[in-house]
C-alpha positions as CSV (number, residue, x, y, z in Angstrom):
1,X,-206.4,140.1,-90.6
2,X,-203.4,139.0,-88.9
3,X,-202.8,136.3,-91.4
4,X,-203.2,138.0,-94.5
5,X,-200.4,140.3,-93.3
6,X,-197.9,137.9,-92.5
7,X,-198.9,136.1,-95.7
8,X,-198.5,139.8,-97.4
9,X,-195.0,139.7,-95.3
10,X,-193.6,136.4,-96.8
11,X,-194.7,137.3,-100.1
12,X,-192.3,140.6,-100.0
13,X,-190.0,139.1,-98.6
14,X,-189.6,136.2,-100.9
15,X,-190.0,138.9,-104.2
16,X,-186.7,140.5,-102.6
17,X,-184.3,137.4,-102.2
18,X,-182.3,136.9,-105.1
19,X,-182.1,133.8,-106.9
20,X,-179.4,131.5,-106.5
21,X,-178.0,130.4,-109.3
22,X,-175.4,127.5,-108.7
23,X,-172.4,127.4,-110.9
24,X,-170.0,124.2,-111.9
25,X,-166.3,125.2,-112.1
26,X,-164.3,122.8,-113.2
27,X,-160.5,123.3,-111.3
28,X,-157.9,120.4,-112.1
29,X,-156.7,119.1,-109.2
30,X,-153.0,117.9,-108.3
31,X,-153.1,114.0,-106.9
32,X,-150.3,112.8,-105.4
33,X,-148.9,109.9,-107.8
34,X,-149.1,106.3,-105.7
35,X,-147.3,104.2,-108.0
36,X,-144.6,102.1,-106.7
37,X,-141.7,102.7,-109.1
38,X,-140.2,99.2,-110.3
39,X,-136.8,98.6,-108.8
40,X,-134.0,99.0,-110.5
41,X,-132.2,95.5,-111.8
42,X,-128.8,94.4,-111.3
43,X,-127.3,94.6,-114.8
44,X,-124.9,92.3,-115.6
45,X,-121.5,93.9,-116.7
46,X,-121.9,96.4,-113.5
47,X,-121.2,92.7,-112.1
48,X,-118.1,91.7,-114.5
49,X,-115.3,91.2,-113.1
50,X,-112.1,92.5,-114.8
51,X,-110.5,88.5,-114.7
52,X,-113.4,87.7,-116.7
53,X,-111.7,89.4,-119.9
54,X,-113.4,86.8,-122.4
55,X,-114.9,88.6,-125.2
56,X,-117.4,86.2,-125.9
57,X,-118.3,86.2,-122.0
58,X,-119.0,90.2,-122.1
59,X,-120.5,89.9,-125.6
60,X,-123.5,87.5,-123.7
61,X,-123.8,89.7,-120.7
62,X,-123.7,93.1,-122.8
63,X,-126.8,91.3,-124.7
64,X,-128.5,90.3,-121.5
65,X,-127.9,93.6,-120.2
66,X,-129.5,95.2,-123.0
67,X,-132.7,93.0,-122.5
68,X,-132.6,94.4,-118.9
69,X,-133.0,97.8,-119.7
70,X,-135.4,97.6,-122.1
71,X,-137.3,95.9,-119.5
72,X,-137.2,98.3,-117.2
73,X,-137.9,100.8,-119.4
74,X,-140.4,99.9,-120.2
75,X,-141.7,99.3,-116.7
76,X,-141.3,103.2,-116.1
77,X,-142.8,104.1,-119.0
78,X,-145.8,102.3,-117.8
79,X,-145.5,103.9,-114.2
80,X,-145.1,107.5,-115.7
81,X,-148.1,106.9,-117.8
82,X,-149.8,106.4,-115.0
83,X,-148.8,108.8,-113.5
84,X,-150.0,111.3,-115.7
85,X,-153.4,110.3,-116.0
């Protein structure tokens, strides 16, 4: 008899408990960017001295600076793209 009452009590208690529903919630979480920014190069025209006023030297340094800037900008864009993923 006691077993029957205990079983009945368990059945009644389990009928009263609400069923648990698990819901998945997707929330964006900010993550710090751990990409090291590339080191800024020393540009040739910044290092040019005023006594080197030869137009050919200045032109050569300007062309070299253009290539340095393009490489630096490419590295910066890659770092920014990696951080935005």
